[in-house]
C-alpha positions in Angstrom: 0.0 0.0 0.0 1.4 3.4 -1.1 0.7 6.3 1.2 0.9 9.8 -0.2 1.0 12.8 2.2 0.3 16.3 0.8 -0.6 19.6 2.3 -4.4 20.0 2.7 -6.1 22.6 0.5 -9.2 24.6 0.9 -11.0 22.0 -1.3 -10.3 19.4 1.5 -11.9 21.5 4.3 -15.4 20.0 4.1 -13.9 16.4 4.3 -11.6 17.5 7.3 -14.6 19.0 9.2 -16.6 15.8 8.4 -13.9 13.7 9.9 -13.9 15.8 13.0 -17.7 15.7 13.2 -17.7 11.9 13.0 -15.7 11.7 16.2 -18.1 11.0 19.1 -16.6 13.7 21.3 -16.1 16.3 18.6 -19.7 16.1 17.5 -20.6 18.3 20.4 -18.3 21.1 19.3 -18.1 20.9 15.5 -20.8 22.1 13.2 -21.1 20.2 9.9 -23.3 22.6 7.7 -23.5 23.7 4.0 -21.9 26.0 3.5 -19.2 25.5 6.3 -19.2 28.2 9.1 -16.8 30.9 8.2 -14.9 30.1 11.3 -13.5 27.0 9.7 -12.4 28.8 6.6 -10.7 31.5 8.7 -9.0 28.8 10.8 -7.8 27.1 7.7 -6.3 30.2 6.2 -4.5 31.0 9.6 -3.0 27.6 9.8 -2.1 27.7 6.1 -0.3 31.0 6.6 1.9 29.5 9.3 5.5 29.4 7.9 6.3 26.4 10.2 3.7 24.2 8.7 
């Protein structure tokens, strides 16, 4: 099995939030909606701007 690791893109954000939402504990704090809450997009951009990552 080959594993390919890449940097997430904004197009991956819905899938990332969905993974978080599927966790039993995270369901209480995550909001899976269409469109995603702007806080997720803002957080994604903040992480994406981090030069260490």
